[in-house]
N, C-alpha and C positions, 0 to 999 in steps of 0.2 A: 831269391832273386825271382821277380815277377816273370821275366822272359822265359826261364826254364819252366816254370809252372805252366805258362801259356802253351809252350811248345809241347809239353807232355800231354796237356788237355787236347791239343790238336791231334796228336797221334792216337790217343785213346778214343777220341770221337771220329777218327778216320776222316779228317778234313781233305777235300779234294784239292789238288794242286792249284787249279784256277781260282778257287775261293781263298787260298792261303794269301795271295798277294793283297787282295782287298782287305783281309782281316789284319795283315801286318801294317797296312797304311793306317787303318782305323786305330790300331793299338798304339802306334807311335804318335799319332795326332792327338791322342787322349793323354799322352805323357806331358808333364810340365816341361817347359822349354829348357829349364836347367838340366833335366834328365836326358833329353834329347842331345843336348851339346856335350854332357858327360859321356854319353854312349858313343858318339861320333869321335870325340877326342880319344877315347880309349882304343876304339878300333883303328884310328889312324896311327896311333902310337904303336900298337901291336904289329900292324902291317909294315910300318917303316922299320921297326926293330927286326922283324923276320926277314925283311928284304935286305937291309944293310948290316945287320948284326948289332947296331946300337942306335939310340936316338940322340941326335945332337942337342946340346943346350941352347943353340940359336940356329934357326933356319934361315938360310940366305934367301934374300928377296929376289925373285926372278922376274925381269920385266922383259917382255917381248915388244919390240918396236917394228912397225911395218909402215911403209909409205903407201898412201892411197893415190892412185891415179885420178885426178880430177879434171 
C-alpha cells in the first residue's frame, strides 16, 4: 500500500508537522480520481460502521428545506 510506505518515509525523514499537510495534498492530487474516490468511500464506510455498528444497504436521502425572507 503506497500510503503506508509514504507515511513510513515521512517518519524516517522526520518531516515537520507543517510540511506534512502540504505533502498530503500533493500526494492525493497526484493519485488518479478512481483511487481518491476509493479511499474516501473506504473511510466513510469504516467511520459509519464504527459509529453505528453496521453500514446500511441504502442510505436515506436527507433534504433540508429553509425559507428565505425576501
